[in-house]
C-alpha positions as CSV (number, residue, x, y, z in Angstrom):
1,M,-18.9,16.1,-14.3
2,G,-21.6,15.9,-16.9
3,G,-21.0,13.2,-19.5
4,M,-18.4,11.3,-17.5
5,I,-18.6,7.5,-17.4
6,A,-17.9,6.4,-13.8
7,D,-16.9,2.7,-14.1
8,Y,-14.8,2.5,-10.9
9,C,-17.5,2.7,-8.2
10,P,-17.6,1.8,-4.5
11,T,-17.4,-0.8,-3.2
12,G,-15.3,-2.8,-5.7
13,I,-11.8,-3.7,-7.0
14,Y,-10.9,-2.9,-10.6
15,F,-8.2,-3.8,-13.1
16,G,-6.7,-0.6,-14.4
17,E,-3.9,2.0,-14.2
18,A,-3.4,4.4,-11.4
19,R,-2.4,7.2,-13.7
20,T,-5.8,7.2,-15.5
21,L,-8.0,7.3,-12.4
22,A,-9.6,10.6,-13.4
23,E,-11.1,8.9,-16.5
24,H,-12.9,6.3,-14.4
25,I,-13.9,7.9,-11.0
26,I,-16.4,10.7,-10.4
27,H,-14.5,13.9,-9.8
28,D,-14.6,15.4,-6.3
29,S,-15.9,12.1,-4.8
30,V,-13.0,10.5,-2.9
31,A,-12.6,11.6,0.7
32,L,-9.3,9.8,1.2
33,S,-6.8,8.0,-1.0
34,V,-4.3,5.9,0.8
35,W,-1.7,3.8,-1.1
36,S,1.8,2.5,-1.3
37,P,3.3,2.7,-4.8
38,P,6.3,0.8,-6.2
39,Y,9.4,2.1,-4.2
40,H,11.8,1.7,-7.1
41,V,14.2,-0.5,-5.1
42,G,14.4,-3.5,-7.3
43,K,11.3,-5.6,-6.6
44,D,10.1,-8.1,-9.2
45,Y,7.1,-6.0,-10.2
46,E,9.5,-3.0,-10.9
47,R,11.9,-4.7,-13.2
48,D,10.6,-3.2,-16.4
49,M,10.3,0.3,-14.9
50,T,13.0,2.9,-15.4
51,Y,13.5,5.7,-13.0
52,L,11.9,8.1,-15.5
53,D,9.0,5.7,-15.9
54,W,8.6,5.8,-12.1
55,K,8.6,9.6,-12.0
56,S,6.0,9.8,-14.7
57,L,3.8,7.3,-12.9
58,M,4.0,9.3,-9.7
59,R,3.4,12.6,-11.4
60,R,0.4,11.5,-13.4
61,T,-1.2,9.5,-10.5
62,I,-0.9,12.5,-8.1
63,G,-2.3,14.7,-10.9
64,A,-5.3,12.5,-11.2
65,H,-6.0,13.0,-7.5
66,S,-6.3,16.7,-8.0
67,L,-9.6,15.9,-9.8
68,I,-11.0,12.9,-8.0
69,L,-10.4,14.0,-4.4
70,K,-13.2,16.0,-2.7
71,P,-12.3,19.5,-1.7
72,G,-10.8,19.2,1.8
73,G,-9.9,15.6,1.2
74,F,-6.6,13.9,1.7
75,L,-4.0,11.8,-0.2
76,A,-1.8,9.6,2.0
77,I,1.3,8.0,0.3
78,N,3.3,5.4,2.2
79,I,6.8,5.1,0.8
80,A,10.3,4.4,1.8
81,D,12.0,7.7,1.3
82,I,15.0,6.3,-0.6
83,L,14.7,5.7,-4.3
84,C,17.3,3.5,-6.1
85,F,18.2,3.5,-9.8
86,K,21.1,2.5,-11.9
87,D,23.3,5.4,-13.0
88,P,26.1,4.5,-15.5
89,E,27.9,7.7,-14.5
90,M,28.0,6.7,-10.8
91,P,31.5,5.5,-9.9
92,R,31.5,1.8,-9.0
93,I,32.1,1.3,-5.3
94,M,35.2,-0.7,-4.9
95,A,35.0,-1.8,-1.2
96,D,37.6,-3.9,0.4
97,N,35.1,-5.5,2.8
98,V,37.3,-7.4,5.3
99,S,34.3,-8.3,7.4
100,R,32.2,-10.0,4.7
101,R,30.4,-13.0,6.2
102,K,30.8,-16.4,4.7
103,R,27.0,-16.9,4.7
104,S,26.8,-14.4,1.8
105,D,28.4,-17.2,-0.3
106,I,25.5,-19.5,0.2
107,T,24.2,-20.8,-3.1
108,R,20.8,-21.8,-4.3
109,E,22.0,-25.3,-4.7
110,Q,23.0,-25.5,-1.0
111,V,19.6,-24.2,0.0
112,V,17.8,-26.7,-2.2
113,A,20.0,-29.5,-0.8
114,A,19.4,-28.5,2.8
115,W,15.6,-28.5,2.2
116,A,15.8,-31.8,0.4
117,G,17.4,-33.3,3.5
118,Q,14.9,-31.6,5.8
119,P,11.7,-31.3,3.7
120,T,9.5,-30.3,6.7
121,A,11.9,-27.7,8.0
122,S,10.8,-24.0,8.1
123,R,12.8,-21.2,6.4
124,K,14.1,-20.3,9.8
125,Q,15.3,-23.8,10.5
126,I,17.0,-24.0,7.0
127,A,18.7,-20.7,7.8
128,E,20.0,-22.1,11.1
129,I,21.4,-25.2,9.4
130,L,23.3,-23.1,6.8
131,G,24.4,-20.5,9.2
132,C,22.7,-17.7,7.3
133,S,19.7,-15.5,7.5
134,E,16.1,-16.2,6.5
135,Q,16.6,-13.4,4.0
136,T,19.5,-15.2,2.3
137,V,17.4,-18.3,2.0
138,D,14.5,-16.4,0.5
139,R,16.7,-14.5,-1.9
140,R,18.3,-17.7,-3.1
141,M,15.0,-19.6,-3.6
142,K,13.1,-16.7,-5.2
143,G,15.9,-14.9,-7.0
144,N,14.9,-11.5,-5.4
145,N,16.7,-8.9,-3.4
146,I,14.6,-7.8,-0.4
147,R,17.1,-5.1,0.5
148,G,16.6,-3.8,-3.0
149,G,18.8,-1.9,-5.5
150,K,20.1,0.4,-2.9
151,Y,22.8,-2.2,-2.2
152,E,23.9,-2.9,-5.7
153,A,27.1,-1.5,-7.3
154,Q,26.6,1.7,-9.4
155,T,23.2,2.4,-7.9
156,R,22.3,6.0,-7.2
157,V,20.3,6.9,-4.1
158,S,17.8,9.7,-4.1
159,L,15.1,10.9,-1.6
160,A,11.4,10.7,-2.6
161,G,9.7,13.2,-0.3
162,G,10.7,16.4,-2.0
163,M,9.9,15.0,-5.4
164,L,6.4,13.9,-4.3
165,E,5.8,17.4,-2.7
166,E,6.8,19.0,-6.1
167,F,4.4,16.8,-8.0
168,G,1.6,17.6,-5.5
169,R,2.2,21.3,-5.8
170,E,2.2,21.1,-9.6
171,H,-1.4,19.9,-9.4
172,G,-2.7,22.0,-6.5
173,L,-2.3,19.4,-3.7
174,F,-0.3,20.7,-0.7
175,L,1.8,18.7,1.8
176,Y,-0.3,18.7,5.0
177,D,1.7,16.4,7.3
178,R,3.7,13.3,7.5
179,R,4.0,10.3,9.7
180,V,7.0,8.0,10.3
181,W,6.2,4.3,10.4
182,V,8.9,2.5,12.4
183,K,8.9,-1.2,11.5
184,D,10.2,-4.1,13.5
185,A,12.9,-6.4,12.1
186,A,11.6,-8.0,9.0
187,W,13.1,-11.4,9.9
188,E,12.9,-13.3,13.1
189,N,16.6,-14.2,13.0
190,S,17.8,-10.8,11.8
191,K,21.6,-11.6,11.9
192,W,22.2,-9.9,8.6
193,H,23.2,-6.4,8.1
194,T,24.3,-4.3,5.1
195,M,27.7,-5.2,3.6
196,S,28.6,-1.5,3.5
197,Y,28.2,1.5,5.7
198,R,24.7,2.1,4.4
199,A,22.0,1.5,6.9
200,V,19.3,-1.2,6.8
201,D,16.0,0.6,6.3
202,E,13.8,0.3,9.4
203,F,11.2,3.0,8.8
204,E,9.0,4.4,6.1
205,Y,7.1,7.6,5.7
206,V,3.4,8.4,5.1
207,Y,3.2,11.7,3.2
208,I,-0.2,13.4,3.6
209,F,-1.4,15.8,0.9
210,W,-4.5,18.1,1.2
211,K,-6.8,19.3,-1.6
212,P,-7.9,22.9,-0.7
213,G,-11.4,23.0,0.7
214,S,-13.3,22.7,3.9
215,T,-11.9,20.0,6.2
216,V,-13.8,18.8,9.2
217,V,-11.5,18.2,12.2
218,N,-13.4,15.7,14.4
219,R,-11.5,14.4,17.4
220,D,-14.3,12.1,18.2
221,R,-13.1,9.7,15.5
222,L,-10.6,8.4,18.0
223,T,-10.7,7.7,21.7
224,R,-8.8,9.9,24.1
225,D,-6.2,7.1,24.6
226,E,-5.8,6.7,20.8
227,W,-5.2,10.4,20.4
228,K,-2.5,10.3,23.0
229,A,-1.0,7.0,21.7
230,W,-0.8,7.7,18.0
231,G,-3.4,10.2,16.7
232,S,-1.4,13.3,17.5
233,R,2.0,11.6,17.3
234,A,4.4,11.8,14.3
235,V,6.0,8.4,14.9
236,W,4.0,5.2,14.7
237,N,5.5,1.9,15.8
238,I,3.7,-0.9,13.9
239,P,5.1,-4.4,13.5
240,S,5.9,-5.4,9.9
241,V,4.2,-8.2,8.0
242,R,6.3,-11.2,8.6
243,V,5.4,-13.3,5.6
244,N,4.9,-11.7,2.1
245,D,3.7,-15.0,0.7
246,D,1.1,-13.7,-1.8
247,H,2.5,-10.2,-2.4
248,E,6.0,-9.0,-2.4
249,A,5.4,-5.8,-0.4
250,K,2.5,-5.9,2.0
251,F,2.0,-3.3,4.7
252,P,0.3,-4.2,8.0
253,L,-3.4,-3.8,8.4
254,E,-2.9,-1.3,11.3
255,L,-1.2,1.2,9.0
256,P,-4.1,2.0,6.6
257,R,-6.6,1.4,9.4
258,R,-5.1,4.3,11.4
259,I,-4.9,6.6,8.4
260,I,-8.5,5.8,7.4
261,R,-9.8,6.4,11.0
262,L,-7.8,9.6,11.3
263,L,-8.6,11.2,8.0
264,S,-12.1,10.1,7.0
265,E,-15.6,9.5,8.3
266,P,-17.8,6.4,8.2
267,G,-19.5,6.2,4.8
268,D,-16.8,8.2,3.1
269,V,-15.2,6.8,-0.1
270,V,-11.6,5.6,0.4
271,L,-9.4,4.7,-2.6
272,D,-6.2,2.6,-3.1
273,C,-4.9,2.7,-6.6
274,F,-2.1,0.2,-5.9
275,V,-4.4,-2.1,-4.0
276,G,-2.1,-5.2,-4.2
277,S,-3.2,-7.8,-1.7
278,G,-6.2,-5.8,-0.5
279,T,-5.0,-4.7,3.0
280,S,-6.5,-1.2,2.6
281,A,-9.7,-2.7,1.3
282,V,-10.0,-4.8,4.5
283,A,-9.2,-1.8,6.6
284,A,-11.9,0.3,4.9
285,V,-14.5,-2.4,5.4
286,L,-13.6,-2.8,9.0
287,E,-14.0,1.0,9.5
288,G,-17.3,1.3,7.7
289,R,-16.0,3.1,4.6
290,E,-16.9,2.6,1.0
291,F,-13.9,1.5,-1.0
292,I,-12.5,1.6,-4.5
293,G,-9.4,-0.5,-5.3
294,V,-7.4,-0.4,-8.5
295,D,-4.4,-2.5,-9.7
296,N,-2.7,-3.2,-13.0
297,S,-2.2,-6.9,-12.1
298,E,-5.2,-9.2,-12.7
299,R,-3.7,-11.5,-10.1
300,Y,-3.7,-8.8,-7.4
301,V,-7.2,-7.7,-8.4
302,Q,-8.4,-11.2,-7.7
303,L,-6.4,-11.4,-4.5
304,A,-7.7,-8.1,-3.2
305,T,-11.3,-9.0,-4.1
306,R,-11.1,-12.2,-2.1
307,A,-9.6,-10.3,0.9
308,M,-12.4,-7.7,0.7
309,D,-15.1,-10.4,0.3
310,V,-13.9,-12.2,3.4
311,A,-13.9,-9.0,5.4
312,I,-17.4,-8.2,4.3
313,H,-18.6,-11.7,5.1
314,D,-17.0,-11.4,8.6
315,A,-18.6,-8.1,9.1
316,L,-22.0,-9.4,8.0
317,S,-21.7,-12.2,10.5
318,R,-21.2,-9.8,13.3
319,I,-24.0,-7.2,12.4
320,D,-27.7,-7.4,12.7
321,L,-28.9,-6.0,9.3
322,D,-32.5,-5.1,10.1
323,R,-34.1,-3.7,7.1
324,P,-34.6,0.1,7.4
325,T,-38.3,1.0,7.6
326,D,-38.1,3.5,4.8
327,V,-36.8,1.0,2.3
328,P,-39.4,-1.5,0.9
329,P,-38.4,-5.1,0.4
330,S,-36.8,-5.4,-3.1
331,E,-34.1,-7.3,-4.8
332,E,-32.7,-3.9,-5.9
333,C,-31.8,-3.0,-2.3
334,R,-28.5,-4.0,-0.7
335,Y,-26.9,-3.0,2.6
336,H,-23.5,-1.6,3.5
337,P,-21.6,-4.5,5.1
338,V,-20.6,-2.5,8.1
339,T,-22.9,0.5,8.6
340,G,-26.1,-1.4,7.6
341,Q,-27.2,1.6,5.5
342,A,-29.4,0.9,2.5
343,H,-28.2,1.3,-1.0
344,F,-29.9,0.6,-4.3
345,V,-28.4,-1.8,-6.8
346,L,-28.5,-0.4,-10.4
347,D,-30.5,-2.5,-12.9
348,R,-27.7,-2.3,-15.5
349,P,-23.9,-2.1,-15.4
350,V,-22.4,1.0,-13.7
351,S,-20.5,1.9,-16.8
352,S,-23.7,2.5,-18.7
353,Y,-24.7,5.3,-16.3
354,R,-23.5,8.9,-16.8
355,S,-22.9,11.1,-13.8
356,G,-24.2,14.6,-13.4
């Protein structure tokens, strides 16, 4: 890519937009991209995004991957397969719900009063006092709806998988496989259920797309027991993150870690363009991969950078970084935090270098 300015380089976290990745990352350089986009189910960070906006974001982001992925590389998208968006033409559901529980009438004022009377109580204890779920307590205090727009009146439900496959095919990326992530109950005292006949979501998908090219299948990436337990299995049972205290939609470390181990080699470049709290960055560091993270929230860029720095520090504390004999002592030399391989530090900002 002669003349291209590559200002998103491994290993680092950057403030930017997922849809413009191809303008900032060297083409044909990323071995694996693993990310979880906005699900379009009513989270705080989705409030200003229409359904058409969401579709455009997915189409353009997937399109950018057709350029930056290496031939034979993979794109893994973790998403709940149900999209939710308001549709004024959708008939309002008039349900005579005779089994509605009284705890749904709990107000924010009641939660505040209960906590004022028990200031050291946990969320679980407050829920027990009020006879409701932890989810109800969290919703009243934060003004969010963890179950999402799927449960609102006049909300249309659609499936994401076919749409993502279509976007991939438009840009020369082909659906290769999928995994089902079965989560545990999100709340310890999961007494709540949906107020309709709609199910409470307890699983998500990982859709895996392939860029045509030579792909090395190396079973030695996993142990024999790992291949039997999850490497060759379609359903992964991984506990959910219990507390989303610094990000509204964390996934557990084990999820990106499995994907990274399965679909890339040590030293490969791994990307997450919705990096959020930095879970995938930590997984990449732990597995000896180079990493590029991108997010359009400066707060999350800082959060992910801190998470990655801690992971690198922990890795450094466990590894003997003897200087390679073929690299002379120099301030321009640095070492990969996990593999110990030598890399040279550029003497001017990366953005001033041109690839090719």
